[in-house]
Gaussian input, Z-matrix of N, CA and C with variables (Angstrom, degrees):
# hf/3-21g

backbone

0 1
 N
 C     1     B1
 C     2     B2     1     A1
 N     3     B3     2     A2     1     D1
 C     4     B4     3     A3     2     D2
 C     5     B5     4     A4     3     D3
 N     6     B6     5     A5     4     D4
 C     7     B7     6     A6     5     D5
 C     8     B8     7     A7     6     D6
 N     9     B9     8     A8     7     D7
 C    10    B10     9     A9     8     D8
 C    11    B11    10    A10     9     D9
 N    12    B12    11    A11    10    D10
 C    13    B13    12    A12    11    D11
 C    14    B14    13    A13    12    D12
 N    15    B15    14    A14    13    D13
 C    16    B16    15    A15    14    D14
 C    17    B17    16    A16    15    D15
 N    18    B18    17    A17    16    D16
 C    19    B19    18    A18    17    D17
 C    20    B20    19    A19    18    D18
 N    21    B21    20    A20    19    D19
 C    22    B22    21    A21    20    D20
 C    23    B23    22    A22    21    D21
 N    24    B24    23    A23    22    D22
 C    25    B25    24    A24    23    D23
 C    26    B26    25    A25    24    D24
 N    27    B27    26    A26    25    D25
 C    28    B28    27    A27    26    D26
 C    29    B29    28    A28    27    D27
 N    30    B30    29    A29    28    D28
 C    31    B31    30    A30    29    D29
 C    32    B32    31    A31    30    D30
 N    33    B33    32    A32    31    D31
 C    34    B34    33    A33    32    D32
 C    35    B35    34    A34    33    D33
 N    36    B36    35    A35    34    D34
 C    37    B37    36    A36    35    D35
 C    38    B38    37    A37    36    D36
 N    39    B39    38    A38    37    D37
 C    40    B40    39    A39    38    D38
 C    41    B41    40    A40    39    D39
 N    42    B42    41    A41    40    D40
 C    43    B43    42    A42    41    D41
 C    44    B44    43    A43    42    D42
 N    45    B45    44    A44    43    D43
 C    46    B46    45    A45    44    D44
 C    47    B47    46    A46    45    D45
 N    48    B48    47    A47    46    D46
 C    49    B49    48    A48    47    D47
 C    50    B50    49    A49    48    D48
 N    51    B51    50    A50    49    D49
 C    52    B52    51    A51    50    D50
 C    53    B53    52    A52    51    D51
 N    54    B54    53    A53    52    D52
 C    55    B55    54    A54    53    D53
 C    56    B56    55    A55    54    D54
 N    57    B57    56    A56    55    D55
 C    58    B58    57    A57    56    D56
 C    59    B59    58    A58    57    D57
 N    60    B60    59    A59    58    D58
 C    61    B61    60    A60    59    D59
 C    62    B62    61    A61    60    D60
 N    63    B63    62    A62    61    D61
 C    64    B64    63    A63    62    D62
 C    65    B65    64    A64    63    D63
 N    66    B66    65    A65    64    D64
 C    67    B67    66    A66    65    D65
 C    68    B68    67    A67    66    D66
 N    69    B69    68    A68    67    D67
 C    70    B70    69    A69    68    D68
 C    71    B71    70    A70    69    D69
 N    72    B72    71    A71    70    D70
 C    73    B73    72    A72    71    D71
 C    74    B74    73    A73    72    D72
 N    75    B75    74    A74    73    D73
 C    76    B76    75    A75    74    D74
 C    77    B77    76    A76    75    D75
 N    78    B78    77    A77    76    D76
 C    79    B79    78    A78    77    D77
 C    80    B80    79    A79    78    D78
 N    81    B81    80    A80    79    D79
 C    82    B82    81    A81    80    D80
 C    83    B83    82    A82    81    D81
 N    84    B84    83    A83    82    D82
 C    85    B85    84    A84    83    D83
 C    86    B86    85    A85    84    D84
 N    87    B87    86    A86    85    D85
 C    88    B88    87    A87    86    D86
 C    89    B89    88    A88    87    D87
 N    90    B90    89    A89    88    D88
 C    91    B91    90    A90    89    D89
 C    92    B92    91    A91    90    D90
 N    93    B93    92    A92    91    D91
 C    94    B94    93    A93    92    D92
 C    95    B95    94    A94    93    D93
 N    96    B96    95    A95    94    D94
 C    97    B97    96    A96    95    D95
 C    98    B98    97    A97    96    D96
 N    99    B99    98    A98    97    D97
 C   100   B100    99    A99    98    D98
 C   101   B101   100   A100    99    D99
 N   102   B102   101   A101   100   D100
 C   103   B103   102   A102   101   D101
 C   104   B104   103   A103   102   D102
 N   105   B105   104   A104   103   D103
 C   106   B106   105   A105   104   D104
 C   107   B107   106   A106   105   D105
 N   108   B108   107   A107   106   D106
 C   109   B109   108   A108   107   D107
 C   110   B110   109   A109   108   D108
 N   111   B111   110   A110   109   D109
 C   112   B112   111   A111   110   D110
 C   113   B113   112   A112   111   D111
 N   114   B114   113   A113   112   D112
 C   115   B115   114   A114   113   D113
 C   116   B116   115   A115   114   D114
 N   117   B117   116   A116   115   D115
 C   118   B118   117   A117   116   D116
 C   119   B119   118   A118   117   D117
 N   120   B120   119   A119   118   D118
 C   121   B121   120   A120   119   D119
 C   122   B122   121   A121   120   D120
 N   123   B123   122   A122   121   D121
 C   124   B124   123   A123   122   D122
 C   125   B125   124   A124   123   D123
 N   126   B126   125   A125   124   D124
 C   127   B127   126   A126   125   D125
 C   128   B128   127   A127   126   D126
 N   129   B129   128   A128   127   D127
 C   130   B130   129   A129   128   D128
 C   131   B131   130   A130   129   D129
 N   132   B132   131   A131   130   D130
 C   133   B133   132   A132   131   D131
 C   134   B134   133   A133   132   D132
 N   135   B135   134   A134   133   D133
 C   136   B136   135   A135   134   D134
 C   137   B137   136   A136   135   D135
 N   138   B138   137   A137   136   D136
 C   139   B139   138   A138   137   D137
 C   140   B140   139   A139   138   D138
 N   141   B141   140   A140   139   D139
 C   142   B142   141   A141   140   D140
 C   143   B143   142   A142   141   D141
 N   144   B144   143   A143   142   D142
 C   145   B145   144   A144   143   D143
 C   146   B146   145   A145   144   D144
 N   147   B147   146   A146   145   D145
 C   148   B148   147   A147   146   D146
 C   149   B149   148   A148   147   D147
 N   150   B150   149   A149   148   D148
 C   151   B151   150   A150   149   D149
 C   152   B152   151   A151   150   D150
 N   153   B153   152   A152   151   D151
 C   154   B154   153   A153   152   D152
 C   155   B155   154   A154   153   D153
 N   156   B156   155   A155   154   D154
 C   157   B157   156   A156   155   D155
 C   158   B158   157   A157   156   D156
 N   159   B159   158   A158   157   D157
 C   160   B160   159   A159   158   D158
 C   161   B161   160   A160   159   D159
 N   162   B162   161   A161   160   D160
 C   163   B163   162   A162   161   D161
 C   164   B164   163   A163   162   D162
 N   165   B165   164   A164   163   D163
 C   166   B166   165   A165   164   D164
 C   167   B167   166   A166   165   D165
 N   168   B168   167   A167   166   D166
 C   169   B169   168   A168   167   D167
 C   170   B170   169   A169   168   D168
 N   171   B171   170   A170   169   D169
 C   172   B172   171   A171   170   D170
 C   173   B173   172   A172   171   D171
 N   174   B174   173   A173   172   D172
 C   175   B175   174   A174   173   D173
 C   176   B176   175   A175   174   D174
 N   177   B177   176   A176   175   D175
 C   178   B178   177   A177   176   D176
 C   179   B179   178   A178   177   D177
 N   180   B180   179   A179   178   D178
 C   181   B181   180   A180   179   D179
 C   182   B182   181   A181   180   D180
 N   183   B183   182   A182   181   D181
 C   184   B184   183   A183   182   D182
 C   185   B185   184   A184   183   D183
 N   186   B186   185   A185   184   D184
 C   187   B187   186   A186   185   D185
 C   188   B188   187   A187   186   D186
 N   189   B189   188   A188   187   D187
 C   190   B190   189   A189   188   D188
 C   191   B191   190   A190   189   D189
 N   192   B192   191   A191   190   D190
 C   193   B193   192   A192   191   D191
 C   194   B194   193   A193   192   D192

   B1=1.4431
   B2=1.5232
   B3=1.3112
   B4=1.4556
   B5=1.5184
   B6=1.3265
   B7=1.4637
   B8=1.5211
   B9=1.3153
   B10=1.4600
   B11=1.5207
   B12=1.3198
   B13=1.4455
   B14=1.5192
   B15=1.3220
   B16=1.4504
   B17=1.5218
   B18=1.3386
   B19=1.4609
   B20=1.5250
   B21=1.3406
   B22=1.4609
   B23=1.5231
   B24=1.3254
   B25=1.4611
   B26=1.5207
   B27=1.3290
   B28=1.4644
   B29=1.5192
   B30=1.3284
   B31=1.4677
   B32=1.5242
   B33=1.3258
   B34=1.4503
   B35=1.5158
   B36=1.3230
   B37=1.4631
   B38=1.5230
   B39=1.3254
   B40=1.4554
   B41=1.5150
   B42=1.3300
   B43=1.4648
   B44=1.5246
   B45=1.3105
   B46=1.4617
   B47=1.5181
   B48=1.3283
   B49=1.4559
   B50=1.5158
   B51=1.3295
   B52=1.4554
   B53=1.5181
   B54=1.2969
   B55=1.4541
   B56=1.5143
   B57=1.3220
   B58=1.4661
   B59=1.5183
   B60=1.3188
   B61=1.4611
   B62=1.5253
   B63=1.3040
   B64=1.4628
   B65=1.5258
   B66=1.2909
   B67=1.4576
   B68=1.5239
   B69=1.3020
   B70=1.4611
   B71=1.5169
   B72=1.3018
   B73=1.4556
   B74=1.5246
   B75=1.3349
   B76=1.4559
   B77=1.5140
   B78=1.3053
   B79=1.4529
   B80=1.5226
   B81=1.3078
   B82=1.4647
   B83=1.5157
   B84=1.3180
   B85=1.4542
   B86=1.5197
   B87=1.3076
   B88=1.4538
   B89=1.5072
   B90=1.3130
   B91=1.4549
   B92=1.5248
   B93=1.2951
   B94=1.4641
   B95=1.5183
   B96=1.3029
   B97=1.4578
   B98=1.5220
   B99=1.3136
   B100=1.4590
   B101=1.5212
   B102=1.3045
   B103=1.4499
   B104=1.5236
   B105=1.3196
   B106=1.4633
   B107=1.5232
   B108=1.3082
   B109=1.4640
   B110=1.5240
   B111=1.3350
   B112=1.4609
   B113=1.5278
   B114=1.3247
   B115=1.4618
   B116=1.5244
   B117=1.3146
   B118=1.4628
   B119=1.5316
   B120=1.3167
   B121=1.4691
   B122=1.5224
   B123=1.3225
   B124=1.4662
   B125=1.5235
   B126=1.3316
   B127=1.4702
   B128=1.5314
   B129=1.3200
   B130=1.4698
   B131=1.5277
   B132=1.3177
   B133=1.4602
   B134=1.5253
   B135=1.3198
   B136=1.4640
   B137=1.5216
   B138=1.3168
   B139=1.4631
   B140=1.5341
   B141=1.3260
   B142=1.4610
   B143=1.5290
   B144=1.3177
   B145=1.4609
   B146=1.5330
   B147=1.3320
   B148=1.4691
   B149=1.5326
   B150=1.3195
   B151=1.4666
   B152=1.5208
   B153=1.3234
   B154=1.4651
   B155=1.5263
   B156=1.3336
   B157=1.4656
   B158=1.5142
   B159=1.3277
   B160=1.4610
   B161=1.5188
   B162=1.3084
   B163=1.4599
   B164=1.5091
   B165=1.3114
   B166=1.4635
   B167=1.5131
   B168=1.3031
   B169=1.4557
   B170=1.5109
   B171=1.3063
   B172=1.4570
   B173=1.5188
   B174=1.3110
   B175=1.4582
   B176=1.5237
   B177=1.3210
   B178=1.4696
   B179=1.5180
   B180=1.3152
   B181=1.4657
   B182=1.5300
   B183=1.3124
   B184=1.4674
   B185=1.5062
   B186=1.3371
   B187=1.4584
   B188=1.5134
   B189=1.2940
   B190=1.4532
   B191=1.5168
   B192=1.3254
   B193=1.4726
   B194=1.4998
   A1=108.51
   A2=117.41
   A3=120.71
   A4=112.71
   A5=118.95
   A6=121.47
   A7=109.12
   A8=116.02
   A9=120.74
   A10=108.23
   A11=115.22
   A12=122.17
   A13=106.86
   A14=117.64
   A15=122.36
   A16=109.07
   A17=115.77
   A18=122.18
   A19=109.17
   A20=116.07
   A21=122.87
   A22=107.84
   A23=116.26
   A24=121.60
   A25=106.83
   A26=116.40
   A27=121.78
   A28=108.48
   A29=115.83
   A30=121.95
   A31=110.65
   A32=116.64
   A33=121.78
   A34=115.18
   A35=117.82
   A36=121.90
   A37=110.47
   A38=116.75
   A39=122.69
   A40=109.52
   A41=116.80
   A42=122.79
   A43=108.06
   A44=116.52
   A45=122.42
   A46=108.17
   A47=115.89
   A48=121.99
   A49=109.34
   A50=117.17
   A51=120.57
   A52=108.35
   A53=115.46
   A54=120.33
   A55=111.50
   A56=115.86
   A57=121.30
   A58=111.48
   A59=114.94
   A60=120.29
   A61=109.05
   A62=115.50
   A63=119.91
   A64=109.16
   A65=116.13
   A66=121.19
   A67=108.76
   A68=117.07
   A69=121.73
   A70=108.61
   A71=116.26
   A72=120.97
   A73=109.63
   A74=116.40
   A75=120.60
   A76=109.74
   A77=114.73
   A78=121.37
   A79=110.36
   A80=116.17
   A81=120.73
   A82=106.76
   A83=116.01
   A84=121.31
   A85=110.91
   A86=117.15
   A87=120.65
   A88=109.48
   A89=115.15
   A90=118.18
   A91=109.17
   A92=114.54
   A93=122.60
   A94=107.32
   A95=116.35
   A96=121.76
   A97=107.09
   A98=116.12
   A99=121.89
   A100=109.86
   A101=116.61
   A102=120.64
   A103=106.45
   A104=115.83
   A105=122.00
   A106=109.78
   A107=115.50
   A108=120.55
   A109=111.59
   A110=116.49
   A111=120.20
   A112=109.91
   A113=116.29
   A114=121.37
   A115=111.17
   A116=118.56
   A117=121.03
   A118=111.34
   A119=116.40
   A120=119.65
   A121=110.72
   A122=117.42
   A123=121.24
   A124=111.14
   A125=117.35
   A126=121.32
   A127=109.79
   A128=117.89
   A129=120.91
   A130=111.35
   A131=117.42
   A132=120.61
   A133=109.70
   A134=117.33
   A135=121.90
   A136=111.11
   A137=117.01
   A138=121.80
   A139=111.70
   A140=116.77
   A141=121.44
   A142=113.15
   A143=117.76
   A144=121.68
   A145=109.45
   A146=118.72
   A147=120.92
   A148=113.97
   A149=117.96
   A150=120.58
   A151=112.41
   A152=118.13
   A153=120.73
   A154=111.59
   A155=116.76
   A156=120.24
   A157=113.03
   A158=118.24
   A159=119.84
   A160=113.41
   A161=116.82
   A162=121.64
   A163=109.87
   A164=115.52
   A165=122.16
   A166=108.85
   A167=114.86
   A168=120.58
   A169=107.81
   A170=115.79
   A171=120.55
   A172=107.93
   A173=116.39
   A174=122.29
   A175=109.21
   A176=115.56
   A177=121.02
   A178=109.11
   A179=116.59
   A180=118.43
   A181=108.85
   A182=117.09
   A183=117.57
   A184=111.62
   A185=116.92
   A186=120.25
   A187=108.10
   A188=115.56
   A189=120.02
   A190=108.31
   A191=117.04
   A192=119.40
   A193=111.87
   D1=130.39
   D2=-177.88
   D3=-97.31
   D4=-3.82
   D5=-179.57
   D6=-72.60
   D7=120.23
   D8=178.26
   D9=-155.00
   D10=154.48
   D11=175.85
   D12=-134.82
   D13=131.44
   D14=-179.90
   D15=-103.32
   D16=131.88
   D17=-177.64
   D18=-119.48
   D19=131.35
   D20=174.37
   D21=-139.72
   D22=155.06
   D23=172.86
   D24=-127.04
   D25=120.95
   D26=179.78
   D27=-128.81
   D28=126.07
   D29=-179.41
   D30=52.22
   D31=38.52
   D32=178.37
   D33=79.36
   D34=-2.11
   D35=-178.56
   D36=-97.53
   D37=130.01
   D38=177.03
   D39=-78.00
   D40=125.48
   D41=178.20
   D42=-117.64
   D43=116.15
   D44=-179.16
   D45=-117.71
   D46=126.40
   D47=-178.72
   D48=-122.23
   D49=131.55
   D50=174.28
   D51=-74.31
   D52=135.51
   D53=177.54
   D54=105.89
   D55=160.28
   D56=-179.88
   D57=-78.00
   D58=170.64
   D59=173.77
   D60=-63.74
   D61=157.07
   D62=177.27
   D63=-63.98
   D64=152.05
   D65=176.77
   D66=-68.44
   D67=103.44
   D68=178.75
   D69=-137.63
   D70=178.16
   D71=178.09
   D72=-95.05
   D73=45.88
   D74=177.95
   D75=-76.88
   D76=154.21
   D77=-178.98
   D78=-89.05
   D79=130.75
   D80=174.10
   D81=-88.32
   D82=118.16
   D83=-176.48
   D84=-81.14
   D85=-32.68
   D86=-179.69
   D87=170.77
   D88=-171.66
   D89=177.22
   D90=-148.25
   D91=152.94
   D92=176.57
   D93=-121.93
   D94=145.08
   D95=174.42
   D96=-105.76
   D97=120.36
   D98=-178.54
   D99=-110.91
   D100=141.84
   D101=171.78
   D102=-108.22
   D103=107.15
   D104=-176.23
   D105=-129.14
   D106=152.70
   D107=-179.26
   D108=-68.90
   D109=-34.43
   D110=-177.83
   D111=-161.13
   D112=-179.97
   D113=-177.89
   D114=-63.26
   D115=-37.59
   D116=179.91
   D117=-59.17
   D118=-42.90
   D119=178.09
   D120=-66.60
   D121=-40.11
   D122=178.95
   D123=-62.89
   D124=-39.32
   D125=178.22
   D126=-63.71
   D127=-42.31
   D128=179.76
   D129=-64.89
   D130=-38.63
   D131=177.06
   D132=-66.83
   D133=-45.32
   D134=-179.79
   D135=-63.55
   D136=-36.09
   D137=179.98
   D138=-57.69
   D139=-34.69
   D140=-177.96
   D141=-84.20
   D142=-8.57
   D143=-178.80
   D144=-72.13
   D145=135.00
   D146=-179.06
   D147=-55.83
   D148=-33.18
   D149=-179.14
   D150=-65.57
   D151=-23.29
   D152=179.50
   D153=-63.65
   D154=-26.35
   D155=-178.71
   D156=-84.15
   D157=-24.48
   D158=-177.38
   D159=-117.20
   D160=-12.35
   D161=-178.87
   D162=-141.64
   D163=-140.34
   D164=179.65
   D165=-139.28
   D166=151.63
   D167=172.19
   D168=-120.47
   D169=132.11
   D170=178.58
   D171=-107.68
   D172=118.50
   D173=-179.94
   D174=-95.61
   D175=131.37
   D176=177.90
   D177=-139.27
   D178=130.92
   D179=173.75
   D180=-73.20
   D181=138.87
   D182=176.66
   D183=-123.30
   D184=-5.57
   D185=175.07
   D186=-155.40
   D187=128.24
   D188=175.57
   D189=-127.51
   D190=135.44
   D191=-177.66
   D192=-69.84

C-alpha cells in the first residue's frame, strides 16, 4: 500500500506531508497502532507524540471497513 502521511512538529508548527518517507537507511524505532475515526484524528494524535518533535511519524492505514 502506498498511502502514507508523514507528520513532524518543528518549532511548534505541524508539518504534514502526503506520501511515505524517502527510501533511506533510517532506523525504525518502533510502531504504535492507533484506532482513529479518520486521518485527521490520526494526525492530531501523532502531533502530540514526543517523536514528532525530534523525528517523524509515518501514518498508514492498515484496515478500512
